[in-house]
All heavy atoms as a GROMACS GRO file, in nm:
protein
  481
    1MET      N    1  -5.026   3.589   3.840
    1MET     CA    2  -5.011   3.444   3.856
    1MET      C    3  -4.897   3.426   3.948
    1MET      O    4  -4.787   3.483   3.938
    1MET     CB    5  -4.986   3.374   3.725
    1MET     CG    6  -4.947   3.222   3.742
    1MET     SD    7  -4.942   3.136   3.592
    1MET     CE    8  -4.760   3.158   3.556
    2SER      N    9  -4.901   3.345   4.061
    2SER     CA   10  -4.798   3.308   4.143
    2SER      C   11  -4.792   3.174   4.151
    2SER      O   12  -4.893   3.102   4.165
    2SER     CB   13  -4.813   3.379   4.285
    2SER     OG   14  -4.705   3.344   4.361
    3CYS      N   15  -4.666   3.111   4.128
    3CYS     CA   16  -4.650   2.963   4.122
    3CYS      C   17  -4.532   2.926   4.218
    3CYS      O   18  -4.427   2.977   4.198
    3CYS     CB   19  -4.631   2.924   3.980
    3CYS     SG   20  -4.613   2.751   3.967
    4ASN      N   21  -4.549   2.832   4.292
    4ASN     CA   22  -4.440   2.788   4.383
    4ASN      C   23  -4.396   2.653   4.333
    4ASN      O   24  -4.492   2.564   4.317
    4ASN     CB   25  -4.482   2.771   4.532
    4ASN     CG   26  -4.520   2.909   4.588
    4ASN    OD1   27  -4.452   3.007   4.557
    4ASN    ND2   28  -4.612   2.905   4.677
    5MET      N   29  -4.273   2.628   4.304
    5MET     CA   30  -4.225   2.502   4.266
    5MET      C   31  -4.084   2.477   4.337
    5MET      O   32  -4.023   2.573   4.375
    5MET     CB   33  -4.195   2.494   4.108
    5MET     CG   34  -4.316   2.523   4.027
    5MET     SD   35  -4.274   2.540   3.856
    5MET     CE   36  -4.228   2.707   3.843
    6VAL      N   37  -4.048   2.354   4.350
    6VAL     CA   38  -3.920   2.328   4.410
    6VAL      C   39  -3.827   2.263   4.312
    6VAL      O   40  -3.868   2.177   4.241
    6VAL     CB   41  -3.943   2.230   4.534
    6VAL    CG1   42  -3.805   2.197   4.591
    6VAL    CG2   43  -4.020   2.294   4.642
    7SER      N   44  -3.700   2.315   4.295
    7SER     CA   45  -3.610   2.263   4.207
    7SER      C   46  -3.466   2.269   4.268
    7SER      O   47  -3.433   2.374   4.307
    7SER     CB   48  -3.609   2.343   4.078
    7SER     OG   49  -3.505   2.317   3.991
    8ASN      N   50  -3.409   2.163   4.274
    8ASN     CA   51  -3.268   2.160   4.334
    8ASN      C   52  -3.271   2.226   4.474
    8ASN      O   53  -3.183   2.300   4.507
    8ASN     CB   54  -3.162   2.224   4.254
    8ASN     CG   55  -3.160   2.154   4.111
    8ASN    OD1   56  -3.173   2.029   4.103
    8ASN    ND2   57  -3.129   2.222   4.008
    9SER      N   58  -3.369   2.200   4.560
    9SER     CA   59  -3.377   2.248   4.692
    9SER      C   60  -3.387   2.410   4.696
    9SER      O   61  -3.368   2.462   4.804
    9SER     CB   62  -3.264   2.205   4.780
    9SER     OG   63  -3.254   2.070   4.777
   10GLU      N   64  -3.421   2.469   4.591
   10GLU     CA   65  -3.440   2.616   4.580
   10GLU      C   66  -3.588   2.638   4.555
   10GLU      O   67  -3.654   2.574   4.472
   10GLU     CB   68  -3.354   2.671   4.470
   10GLU     CG   69  -3.201   2.660   4.502
   10GLU     CD   70  -3.130   2.724   4.394
   10GLU    OE1   71  -3.168   2.822   4.329
   10GLU    OE2   72  -3.015   2.679   4.376
   11SER      N   73  -3.641   2.744   4.610
   11SER     CA   74  -3.780   2.787   4.590
   11SER      C   75  -3.777   2.875   4.462
   11SER      O   76  -3.699   2.958   4.444
   11SER     CB   77  -3.833   2.871   4.704
   11SER     OG   78  -3.958   2.915   4.678
   12ILE      N   79  -3.878   2.852   4.376
   12ILE     CA   80  -3.888   2.928   4.252
   12ILE      C   81  -4.030   2.982   4.250
   12ILE      O   82  -4.122   2.909   4.275
   12ILE     CB   83  -3.874   2.838   4.126
   12ILE    CG1   84  -3.721   2.780   4.117
   12ILE    CG2   85  -3.903   2.914   4.004
   12ILE    CD1   86  -3.704   2.678   4.015
   13GLU      N   87  -4.045   3.108   4.217
   13GLU     CA   88  -4.176   3.170   4.210
   13GLU      C   89  -4.178   3.245   4.082
   13GLU      O   90  -4.084   3.307   4.032
   13GLU     CB   91  -4.200   3.257   4.336
   13GLU     CG   92  -4.220   3.190   4.461
   13GLU     CD   93  -4.309   3.273   4.554
   13GLU    OE1   94  -4.388   3.358   4.509
   13GLU    OE2   95  -4.301   3.243   4.676
   14ILE      N   96  -4.294   3.242   4.018
   14ILE     CA   97  -4.322   3.323   3.885
   14ILE      C   98  -4.394   3.433   3.923
   14ILE      O   99  -4.509   3.424   3.990
   14ILE     CB  100  -4.386   3.224   3.785
   14ILE    CG1  101  -4.289   3.105   3.756
   14ILE    CG2  102  -4.419   3.310   3.667
   14ILE    CD1  103  -4.354   3.002   3.670
   15ARG      N  104  -4.353   3.553   3.886
   15ARG     CA  105  -4.419   3.673   3.921
   15ARG      C  106  -4.449   3.759   3.795
   15ARG      O  107  -4.371   3.752   3.700
   15ARG     CB  108  -4.336   3.756   4.017
   15ARG     CG  109  -4.326   3.694   4.155
   15ARG     CD  110  -4.456   3.693   4.228
   15ARG     NE  111  -4.448   3.633   4.353
   15ARG     CZ  112  -4.449   3.699   4.469
   15ARG    NH1  113  -4.472   3.835   4.474
   15ARG    NH2  114  -4.446   3.637   4.584
   16LYS      N  115  -4.556   3.837   3.802
   16LYS     CA  116  -4.595   3.927   3.689
   16LYS      C  117  -4.529   4.061   3.710
   16LYS      O  118  -4.518   4.108   3.824
   16LYS     CB  119  -4.745   3.943   3.679
   16LYS     CG  120  -4.792   4.026   3.571
   16LYS     CD  121  -4.942   4.022   3.568
   16LYS     CE  122  -5.006   4.103   3.464
   16LYS     NZ  123  -5.148   4.110   3.470
   17VAL      N  124  -4.479   4.115   3.602
   17VAL     CA  125  -4.419   4.255   3.616
   17VAL      C  126  -4.530   4.351   3.653
   17VAL      O  127  -4.644   4.347   3.597
   17VAL     CB  128  -4.362   4.299   3.467
   17VAL    CG1  129  -4.322   4.444   3.470
   17VAL    CG2  130  -4.244   4.205   3.438
   18GLN      N  131  -4.497   4.438   3.754
   18GLN     CA  132  -4.600   4.529   3.810
   18GLN      C  133  -4.615   4.655   3.724
   18GLN      O  134  -4.723   4.712   3.715
   18GLN     CB  135  -4.566   4.565   3.944
   18GLN     CG  136  -4.576   4.436   4.046
   18GLN     CD  137  -4.714   4.386   4.052
   18GLN    OE1  138  -4.807   4.462   4.080
   18GLN    NE2  139  -4.730   4.253   4.047
   19ALA      N  140  -4.501   4.714   3.680
   19ALA     CA  141  -4.513   4.853   3.619
   19ALA      C  142  -4.368   4.882   3.550
   19ALA      O  143  -4.276   4.835   3.581
   19ALA     CB  144  -4.533   4.958   3.713
   20LEU      N  145  -4.399   4.968   3.441
   20LEU     CA  146  -4.282   5.033   3.377
   20LEU      C  147  -4.302   5.173   3.411
   20LEU      O  148  -4.398   5.231   3.381
   20LEU     CB  149  -4.289   5.008   3.220
   20LEU     CG  150  -4.287   4.869   3.173
   20LEU    CD1  151  -4.303   4.858   3.020
   20LEU    CD2  152  -4.151   4.795   3.210
   21THR      N  153  -4.194   5.223   3.479
   21THR     CA  154  -4.199   5.354   3.548
   21THR      C  155  -4.110   5.448   3.474
   21THR      O  156  -3.989   5.432   3.488
   21THR     CB  157  -4.181   5.351   3.697
   21THR    OG1  158  -4.265   5.251   3.750
   21THR    CG2  159  -4.217   5.479   3.764
   22GLY      N  160  -4.152   5.554   3.410
   22GLY     CA  161  -4.069   5.657   3.350
   22GLY      C  162  -3.984   5.604   3.242
   22GLY      O  163  -4.020   5.498   3.184
   23ASP      N  164  -3.869   5.667   3.212
   23ASP     CA  165  -3.789   5.617   3.109
   23ASP      C  166  -3.682   5.512   3.158
   23ASP      O  167  -3.623   5.461   3.062
   23ASP     CB  168  -3.707   5.744   3.053
   23ASP     CG  169  -3.803   5.843   2.981
   23ASP    OD1  170  -3.906   5.802   2.924
   23ASP    OD2  171  -3.769   5.964   2.977
   24ARG      N  172  -3.656   5.507   3.282
   24ARG     CA  173  -3.532   5.421   3.327
   24ARG      C  174  -3.575   5.318   3.432
   24ARG      O  175  -3.488   5.247   3.479
   24ARG     CB  176  -3.427   5.514   3.376
   24ARG     CG  177  -3.376   5.609   3.282
   24ARG     CD  178  -3.263   5.693   3.340
   24ARG     NE  179  -3.161   5.605   3.400
   24ARG     CZ  180  -3.035   5.606   3.377
   24ARG    NH1  181  -2.984   5.689   3.296
   24ARG    NH2  182  -2.958   5.518   3.446
   25SER      N  183  -3.696   5.304   3.476
   25SER     CA  184  -3.732   5.220   3.582
   25SER      C  185  -3.842   5.118   3.541
   25SER      O  186  -3.912   5.127   3.452
   25SER     CB  187  -3.790   5.305   3.700
   25SER     OG  188  -3.692   5.390   3.753
   26PHE      N  189  -3.818   5.000   3.616
   26PHE     CA  190  -3.899   4.884   3.587
   26PHE      C  191  -3.933   4.821   3.731
   26PHE      O  192  -3.840   4.813   3.810
   26PHE     CB  193  -3.824   4.792   3.511
   26PHE     CG  194  -3.884   4.660   3.468
   26PHE    CD1  195  -3.958   4.647   3.357
   26PHE    CD2  196  -3.870   4.553   3.554
   26PHE    CE1  197  -4.012   4.527   3.316
   26PHE    CE2  198  -3.922   4.423   3.523
   26PHE     CZ  199  -3.991   4.417   3.401
   27THR      N  200  -4.066   4.797   3.758
   27THR     CA  201  -4.088   4.748   3.889
   27THR      C  202  -4.129   4.596   3.885
   27THR      O  203  -4.218   4.558   3.818
   27THR     CB  204  -4.206   4.826   3.950
   27THR    OG1  205  -4.174   4.965   3.952
   27THR    CG2  206  -4.242   4.784   4.091
   28LEU      N  207  -4.054   4.518   3.967
   28LEU     CA  208  -4.083   4.378   3.978
   28LEU      C  209  -4.098   4.351   4.127
   28LEU      O  210  -4.008   4.388   4.201
   28LEU     CB  211  -3.973   4.292   3.919
   28LEU     CG  212  -3.969   4.140   3.942
   28LEU    CD1  213  -4.094   4.082   3.872
   28LEU    CD2  214  -3.849   4.076   3.895
   29VAL      N  215  -4.201   4.294   4.180
   29VAL     CA  216  -4.215   4.260   4.317
   29VAL      C  217  -4.167   4.117   4.344
   29VAL      O  218  -4.210   4.022   4.287
   29VAL     CB  219  -4.367   4.270   4.351
   29VAL    CG1  220  -4.374   4.229   4.496
   29VAL    CG2  221  -4.415   4.407   4.326
   30PHE      N  222  -4.061   4.115   4.422
   30PHE     CA  223  -4.006   3.986   4.460
   30PHE      C  224  -4.077   3.926   4.579
   30PHE      O  225  -4.142   3.990   4.652
   30PHE     CB  226  -3.854   3.998   4.518
   30PHE     CG  227  -3.760   4.031   4.396
   30PHE    CD1  228  -3.731   4.159   4.365
   30PHE    CD2  229  -3.697   3.919   4.330
   30PHE    CE1  230  -3.636   4.186   4.262
   30PHE    CE2  231  -3.604   3.952   4.233
   30PHE     CZ  232  -3.580   4.077   4.184
   31PRO      N  233  -4.087   3.794   4.593
   31PRO     CA  234  -4.144   3.734   4.701
   31PRO      C  235  -4.081   3.776   4.835
   31PRO      O  236  -3.949   3.798   4.841
   31PRO     CB  237  -4.120   3.584   4.680
   31PRO     CG  238  -4.100   3.568   4.533
   31PRO     CD  239  -4.025   3.692   4.501
   32LYS      N  240  -4.162   3.799   4.935
   32LYS     CA  241  -4.109   3.853   5.064
   32LYS      C  242  -4.009   3.759   5.116
   32LYS      O  243  -3.909   3.794   5.176
   32LYS     CB  244  -4.226   3.881   5.166
   32LYS     CG  245  -4.179   3.940   5.287
   32LYS     CD  246  -4.305   3.962   5.382
   32LYS     CE  247  -4.244   4.019   5.512
   32LYS     NZ  248  -4.363   4.055   5.601
   33GLN      N  249  -4.040   3.625   5.106
   33GLN     CA  250  -3.944   3.522   5.152
   33GLN      C  251  -3.807   3.541   5.098
   33GLN      O  252  -3.716   3.526   5.166
   33GLN     CB  253  -4.005   3.383   5.120
   33GLN     CG  254  -3.908   3.273   5.140
   33GLN     CD  255  -3.958   3.142   5.080
   33GLN    OE1  256  -4.065   3.125   5.043
   33GLN    NE2  257  -3.864   3.054   5.069
   34PHE      N  258  -3.797   3.578   4.967
   34PHE     CA  259  -3.661   3.594   4.905
   34PHE      C  260  -3.590   3.720   4.973
   34PHE      O  261  -3.466   3.703   5.016
   34PHE     CB  262  -3.671   3.627   4.760
   34PHE     CG  263  -3.715   3.505   4.668
   34PHE    CD1  264  -3.759   3.390   4.732
   34PHE    CD2  265  -3.715   3.520   4.536
   34PHE    CE1  266  -3.798   3.281   4.653
   34PHE    CE2  267  -3.764   3.418   4.462
   34PHE     CZ  268  -3.803   3.293   4.519
   35ALA      N  269  -3.659   3.823   4.998
   35ALA     CA  270  -3.610   3.941   5.062
   35ALA      C  271  -3.552   3.910   5.205
   35ALA      O  272  -3.449   3.951   5.252
   35ALA     CB  273  -3.706   4.054   5.062
   36VAL      N  274  -3.648   3.844   5.282
   36VAL     CA  275  -3.612   3.804   5.423
   36VAL      C  276  -3.487   3.714   5.421
   36VAL      O  277  -3.386   3.739   5.497
   36VAL     CB  278  -3.728   3.736   5.488
   36VAL    CG1  279  -3.684   3.673   5.625
   36VAL    CG2  280  -3.845   3.827   5.504
   37GLU      N  281  -3.477   3.612   5.340
   37GLU     CA  282  -3.362   3.514   5.329
   37GLU      C  283  -3.237   3.594   5.296
   37GLU      O  284  -3.127   3.555   5.342
   37GLU     CB  285  -3.396   3.406   5.238
   37GLU     CG  286  -3.487   3.306   5.281
   37GLU     CD  287  -3.513   3.187   5.189
   37GLU    OE1  288  -3.422   3.158   5.110
   37GLU    OE2  289  -3.619   3.128   5.192
   38LEU      N  290  -3.237   3.695   5.204
   38LEU     CA  291  -3.134   3.762   5.166
   38LEU      C  292  -3.100   3.892   5.253
   38LEU      O  293  -2.986   3.958   5.239
   38LEU     CB  294  -3.136   3.815   5.014
   38LEU     CG  295  -3.155   3.697   4.922
   38LEU    CD1  296  -3.182   3.748   4.780
   38LEU    CD2  297  -3.018   3.619   4.917
   39GLY      N  298  -3.183   3.926   5.338
   39GLY     CA  299  -3.162   4.036   5.436
   39GLY      C  300  -3.176   4.170   5.355
   39GLY      O  301  -3.117   4.262   5.391
   40VAL      N  302  -3.275   4.164   5.254
   40VAL     CA  303  -3.289   4.294   5.177
   40VAL      C  304  -3.410   4.369   5.237
   40VAL      O  305  -3.512   4.308   5.264
   40VAL     CB  306  -3.319   4.252   5.028
   40VAL    CG1  307  -3.357   4.377   4.956
   40VAL    CG2  308  -3.211   4.185   4.970
   41GLY      N  309  -3.392   4.496   5.259
   41GLY     CA  310  -3.499   4.579   5.320
   41GLY      C  311  -3.502   4.717   5.252
   41GLY      O  312  -3.417   4.746   5.167
   42LYS      N  313  -3.596   4.802   5.291
   42LYS     CA  314  -3.622   4.926   5.234
   42LYS      C  315  -3.497   5.000   5.248
   42LYS      O  316  -3.427   5.016   5.362
   42LYS     CB  317  -3.735   4.994   5.305
   42LYS     CG  318  -3.769   5.128   5.248
   42LYS     CD  319  -3.891   5.193   5.314
   42LYS     CE  320  -3.921   5.328   5.252
   42LYS     NZ  321  -4.051   5.390   5.313
   43GLY      N  322  -3.458   5.075   5.142
   43GLY     CA  323  -3.328   5.153   5.139
   43GLY      C  324  -3.210   5.090   5.097
   43GLY      O  325  -3.100   5.150   5.078
   44ASP      N  326  -3.209   4.955   5.098
   44ASP     CA  327  -3.097   4.876   5.053
   44ASP      C  328  -3.070   4.902   4.901
   44ASP      O  329  -3.156   4.927   4.826
   44ASP     CB  330  -3.106   4.737   5.079
   44ASP     CG  331  -3.096   4.695   5.227
   44ASP    OD1  332  -3.038   4.780   5.311
   44ASP    OD2  333  -3.150   4.584   5.259
   45PHE      N  334  -2.943   4.878   4.865
   45PHE     CA  335  -2.905   4.881   4.728
   45PHE      C  336  -2.890   4.744   4.668
   45PHE      O  337  -2.836   4.653   4.741
   45PHE     CB  338  -2.769   4.969   4.697
   45PHE     CG  339  -2.796   5.112   4.725
   45PHE    CD1  340  -2.769   5.167   4.853
   45PHE    CD2  341  -2.827   5.191   4.623
   45PHE    CE1  342  -2.785   5.299   4.873
   45PHE    CE2  343  -2.852   5.323   4.642
   45PHE     CZ  344  -2.824   5.379   4.770
   46LEU      N  345  -2.926   4.722   4.542
   46LEU     CA  346  -2.910   4.600   4.478
   46LEU      C  347  -2.837   4.608   4.351
   46LEU      O  348  -2.851   4.709   4.267
   46LEU     CB  349  -3.054   4.538   4.446
   46LEU     CG  350  -3.152   4.512   4.561
   46LEU    CD1  351  -3.286   4.472   4.506
   46LEU    CD2  352  -3.093   4.417   4.657
   47LYS      N  353  -2.748   4.527   4.328
   47LYS     CA  354  -2.662   4.520   4.205
   47LYS      C  355  -2.732   4.429   4.101
   47LYS      O  356  -2.764   4.315   4.138
   47LYS     CB  357  -2.517   4.465   4.233
   47LYS     CG  358  -2.434   4.450   4.109
   47LYS     CD  359  -2.286   4.436   4.139
   47LYS     CE  360  -2.275   4.290   4.193
   47LYS     NZ  361  -2.127   4.253   4.208
   48CYS      N  362  -2.761   4.481   3.985
   48CYS     CA  363  -2.830   4.404   3.880
   48CYS      C  364  -2.739   4.384   3.771
   48CYS      O  365  -2.667   4.475   3.713
   48CYS     CB  366  -2.958   4.473   3.833
   48CYS     SG  367  -3.068   4.514   3.970
   49GLN      N  368  -2.727   4.248   3.716
   49GLN     CA  369  -2.636   4.220   3.604
   49GLN      C  370  -2.712   4.129   3.514
   49GLN      O  371  -2.792   4.047   3.556
   49GLN     CB  372  -2.518   4.154   3.656
   49GLN     CG  373  -2.426   4.231   3.737
   49GLN     CD  374  -2.294   4.147   3.782
   49GLN    OE1  375  -2.320   4.073   3.866
   49GLN    NE2  376  -2.185   4.185   3.713
   50ILE      N  377  -2.690   4.142   3.376
   50ILE     CA  378  -2.748   4.045   3.283
   50ILE      C  379  -2.641   3.939   3.236
   50ILE      O  380  -2.531   3.972   3.213
   50ILE     CB  381  -2.798   4.124   3.170
   50ILE    CG1  382  -2.912   4.221   3.208
   50ILE    CG2  383  -2.857   4.027   3.059
   50ILE    CD1  384  -2.959   4.301   3.103
   51PHE      N  385  -2.676   3.815   3.248
   51PHE     CA  386  -2.601   3.698   3.194
   51PHE      C  387  -2.691   3.630   3.093
   51PHE      O  388  -2.769   3.557   3.126
   51PHE     CB  389  -2.556   3.613   3.307
   51PHE     CG  390  -2.467   3.670   3.408
   51PHE    CD1  391  -2.506   3.734   3.529
   51PHE    CD2  392  -2.327   3.684   3.372
   51PHE    CE1  393  -2.414   3.790   3.610
   51PHE    CE2  394  -2.238   3.730   3.460
   51PHE     CZ  395  -2.278   3.790   3.584
   52GLY      N  396  -2.660   3.661   2.973
   52GLY     CA  397  -2.741   3.587   2.863
   52GLY      C  398  -2.886   3.636   2.877
   52GLY      O  399  -2.914   3.750   2.862
   53LYS      N  400  -2.972   3.548   2.906
   53LYS     CA  401  -3.114   3.575   2.932
   53LYS      C  402  -3.155   3.568   3.071
   53LYS      O  403  -3.266   3.552   3.100
   53LYS     CB  404  -3.206   3.478   2.847
   53LYS     CG  405  -3.193   3.504   2.690
   53LYS     CD  406  -3.297   3.423   2.624
   53LYS     CE  407  -3.286   3.462   2.472
   53LYS     NZ  408  -3.408   3.486   2.413
   54LYS      N  409  -3.055   3.578   3.158
   54LYS     CA  410  -3.076   3.567   3.302
   54LYS      C  411  -3.043   3.705   3.378
   54LYS      O  412  -2.949   3.775   3.331
   54LYS     CB  413  -2.995   3.460   3.362
   54LYS     CG  414  -3.037   3.331   3.320
   54LYS     CD  415  -2.961   3.212   3.388
   54LYS     CE  416  -2.997   3.078   3.332
   54LYS     NZ  417  -2.921   2.977   3.394
   55LEU      N  418  -3.120   3.736   3.474
   55LEU     CA  419  -3.094   3.859   3.551
   55LEU      C  420  -3.044   3.816   3.688
   55LEU      O  421  -3.105   3.735   3.758
   55LEU     CB  422  -3.225   3.937   3.575
   55LEU     CG  423  -3.216   4.057   3.670
   55LEU    CD1  424  -3.121   4.162   3.617
   55LEU    CD2  425  -3.362   4.114   3.689
   56LEU      N  426  -2.925   3.859   3.730
   56LEU     CA  427  -2.878   3.833   3.857
   56LEU      C  428  -2.887   3.955   3.947
   56LEU      O  429  -2.845   4.063   3.905
   56LEU     CB  430  -2.720   3.801   3.846
   56LEU     CG  431  -2.653   3.781   3.989
   56LEU    CD1  432  -2.707   3.652   4.056
   56LEU    CD2  433  -2.504   3.755   3.953
   57VAL      N  434  -2.944   3.940   4.055
   57VAL     CA  435  -2.971   4.052   4.158
   57VAL      C  436  -2.901   4.010   4.289
   57VAL      O  437  -2.933   3.913   4.342
   57VAL     CB  438  -3.118   4.072   4.187
   57VAL    CG1  439  -3.143   4.197   4.279
   57VAL    CG2  440  -3.190   4.101   4.051
   58GLU      N  441  -2.805   4.102   4.334
   58GLU     CA  442  -2.733   4.085   4.457
   58GLU      C  443  -2.747   4.210   4.549
   58GLU      O  444  -2.754   4.322   4.494
   58GLU     CB  445  -2.577   4.060   4.430
   58GLU     CG  446  -2.543   3.942   4.356
   58GLU     CD  447  -2.398   3.935   4.323
   58GLU    OE1  448  -2.331   3.897   4.422
   58GLU    OE2  449  -2.354   3.974   4.221
   59LYS      N  450  -2.757   4.179   4.675
   59LYS     CA  451  -2.755   4.287   4.777
   59LYS      C  452  -2.625   4.341   4.782
   59LYS      O  453  -2.528   4.270   4.790
   59LYS     CB  454  -2.801   4.234   4.914
   59LYS     CG  455  -2.807   4.348   5.015
   59LYS     CD  456  -2.850   4.292   5.148
   59LYS     CE  457  -2.847   4.411   5.244
   59LYS     NZ  458  -2.886   4.358   5.385
   60VAL      N  459  -2.609   4.485   4.778
   60VAL     CA  460  -2.481   4.551   4.787
   60VAL      C  461  -2.454   4.564   4.950
   60VAL      O  462  -2.538   4.636   5.004
   60VAL     CB  463  -2.473   4.678   4.725
   60VAL    CG1  464  -2.347   4.750   4.736
   60VAL    CG2  465  -2.503   4.659   4.570
   61GLU      N  466  -2.350   4.505   4.994
   61GLU     CA  467  -2.313   4.522   5.144
   61GLU      C  468  -2.236   4.664   5.153
   61GLU      O  469  -2.155   4.684   5.074
   61GLU     CB  470  -2.240   4.407   5.189
   61GLU     CG  471  -2.308   4.274   5.177
   61GLU     CD  472  -2.430   4.270   5.281
   61GLU    OE1  473  -2.429   4.343   5.378
   61GLU    OE2  474  -2.519   4.182   5.247
   62PRO      N  475  -2.274   4.734   5.260
   62PRO     CA  476  -2.211   4.863   5.284
   62PRO      C  477  -2.058   4.838   5.318
   62PRO      O  478  -2.023   4.748   5.366
   62PRO     CB  479  -2.277   4.925   5.399
   62PRO     CG  480  -2.382   4.832   5.444
   62PRO     CD  481  -2.378   4.709   5.349
   0.00000   0.00000   0.00000
């Protein structure tokens, strides 16, 4: 299921988890628009943090 909604001028999409891989990996496909807007590409590193029940994902700048 993919759903586009607008909230506070921000695009929100709901995505289904694609796979649980091995013992330590989890695959979630982000909308391409998000990656383009954040300048995230293949080989980039992302910092992941948990805040309560929220996941924050940030691009790590070299």
